C-alpha positions in Angstrom: 13.2 19.9 56.4 9.5 19.3 55.9 7.2 20.4 58.8 4.5 18.0 57.7 3.5 15.7 60.6 2.5 12.8 58.3 4.8 12.2 55.3 6.6 14.8 53.2 4.9 17.7 51.5 5.1 18.3 47.7 7.2 21.4 48.1 9.9 19.8 50.3 10.0 16.6 48.2 10.6 18.6 45.0 9.9 17.9 41.4 9.9 14.5 39.7 12.4 13.9 36.8 9.6 14.8 34.3 9.2 18.2 36.0 5.8 17.5 37.6 4.9 17.4 41.3 4.4 14.0 42.9 0.8 13.1 43.4 -0.7 12.5 46.9 0.2 8.9 47.9 3.4 8.9 45.9 5.7 6.3 47.4 8.5 8.7 48.4 9.7 6.4 51.1 10.0 3.5 48.8 11.9 5.5 46.2 14.3 6.7 49.0 14.8 3.2 50.3 15.6 1.9 46.9 18.0 4.7 46.1 19.9 4.4 49.4 19.6 0.6 49.6 21.0 -0.2 46.2 24.1 1.9 46.9 24.3 0.1 50.3 24.4 -3.2 48.5 27.3 -1.9 46.5 29.0 -0.7 49.7 28.7 -4.2 51.2 30.7 -5.6 48.3 33.5 -3.0 48.4 34.7 0.0 50.4 35.1 3.5 49.0 38.1 5.6 49.9 37.1 9.1 50.9 40.6 10.6 51.3 41.1 10.0 55.0 39.4 6.7 55.6 37.6 3.8 53.9 33.8 4.2 54.0 32.0 0.8 54.2 28.6 -0.6 55.0 29.7 -0.7 58.6 30.1 3.1 58.5 26.6 3.4 57.1 25.1 1.1 59.8 26.9 3.1 62.5 25.4 6.3 61.1 21.9 4.8 61.0 22.3 3.8 64.6 23.5 7.3 65.6 26.9 6.1 66.6 29.1 7.4 63.8 28.1 11.0 63.6 27.3 12.8 66.8 24.0 14.7 66.9 22.6 13.2 63.7 19.2 12.6 65.3 19.0 15.5 67.7 17.5 18.9 67.0 16.6 20.7 63.8 20.2 20.6 62.4 20.3 16.8 62.8 19.0 16.2 59.2 21.8 18.3 57.8 24.4 16.5 59.9 23.0 13.1 58.9 23.0 14.0 55.2 26.6 15.2 55.4 27.7 12.1 57.2 26.0 9.8 54.6 27.3 11.8 51.6 31.0 11.3 52.7 30.8 8.2 50.5 31.1 8.4 46.8 28.3 5.9 46.6 25.8 8.4 48.1 27.2 11.8 46.8 24.9 12.0 43.8 21.6 11.1 45.6 19.2 13.9 46.2 19.0 15.1 49.8 15.3 14.4 50.0 15.9 10.7 50.1 18.1 11.1 53.2 15.6 13.5 54.7 12.9 10.8 54.6 15.2 8.2 56.2 16.3 10.7 58.8 12.7 11.5 59.6 11.8 7.9 60.2 14.8 7.2 62.4 14.6 10.5 64.4 10.9 9.8 65.3 11.7 6.4 66.6 12.1 5.9 70.4 15.8 5.1 70.5 16.6 7.2 67.3 18.1 4.3 65.4 17.1 2.2 62.4 16.6 -0.8 64.6 14.3 1.2 66.9 12.3 2.5 63.9 11.7 -1.1 62.7 10.9 -2.4 66.2 8.4 0.4 66.9 6.6 -0.3 63.6 3.7 -2.6 63.0 3.8 -6.4 62.6 4.2 -6.5 58.8 7.1 -4.0 58.9 8.8 -6.0 61.6 8.3 -9.2 59.5 9.7 -7.5 56.5 12.9 -6.4 58.2 13.9 -8.8 61.0 13.7 -12.4 62.1 10.5 -13.3 60.2 9.7 -16.6 62.1 10.1 -14.9 65.5 7.9 -11.9 64.4 5.2 -14.2 63.0 5.2 -16.3 66.2 5.0 -13.2 68.4 2.2 -11.8 66.3 0.3 -15.1 66.5 0.8 -15.2 70.3 -0.9 -11.9 70.8 -3.4 -12.3 67.9 -1.8 -9.4 65.9 -2.6 -9.8 62.3 -0.9 -6.6 61.2 -2.4 -3.7 59.2 -2.6 -3.3 55.5 -2.4 0.5 56.1 1.2 0.3 57.3 3.6 1.9 54.8 5.5 -1.3 54.3 2.2 -3.2 53.9 1.1 -0.8 51.3 4.3 -1.4 49.3 4.2 -5.2 49.7 0.6 -5.4 48.7 0.6 -2.6 46.1 -2.0 -0.6 48.0 -1.1 3.0 46.9 -4.0 5.5 46.8 -7.5 5.0 48.1 -9.2 4.8 44.7 -7.6 1.8 43.1 -9.2 0.0 40.2 -10.3 -3.6 40.8 -7.8 -6.3 39.7 -8.7 -9.4 37.6 -10.0 -11.2 40.7 -12.4 -8.3 41.4 -10.7 -7.1 44.6 -9.0 -3.7 44.7 
């Protein structure tokens, strides 16, 4: 597991499909979210048999909330436990561990060590993107919180990767 305090280092993330290292600012979290989320969508439409039980989206949600697999978000071995729990499903078996490590890191650093806690402890734009948009906008307006374009979710939503972006047609970077 990467020891970097902010993000994931190039060595831990590994090589890209073309054999190169990812550049600084590479959207590793976005790639992980897409990889895991697409398979979660498939799981929501069907269940996969793993030999002993059926693995469904409810199992995934229980793992993400730390309920399904004891110790997933505790200690240094938590990432390995989390990855093993997620890879029980055929839907996730072929995904690279680095995608799960990024998700594990976000959840394990949240106050309650759950996906919901990770979202709720994030900035306004992240909360708007993931839960009850109208409520989050109202709460943000009530406390004059306009959010930050530097939040990871904001950077994805507004295509703000890297600091040296070329201007767009409208002249704004």
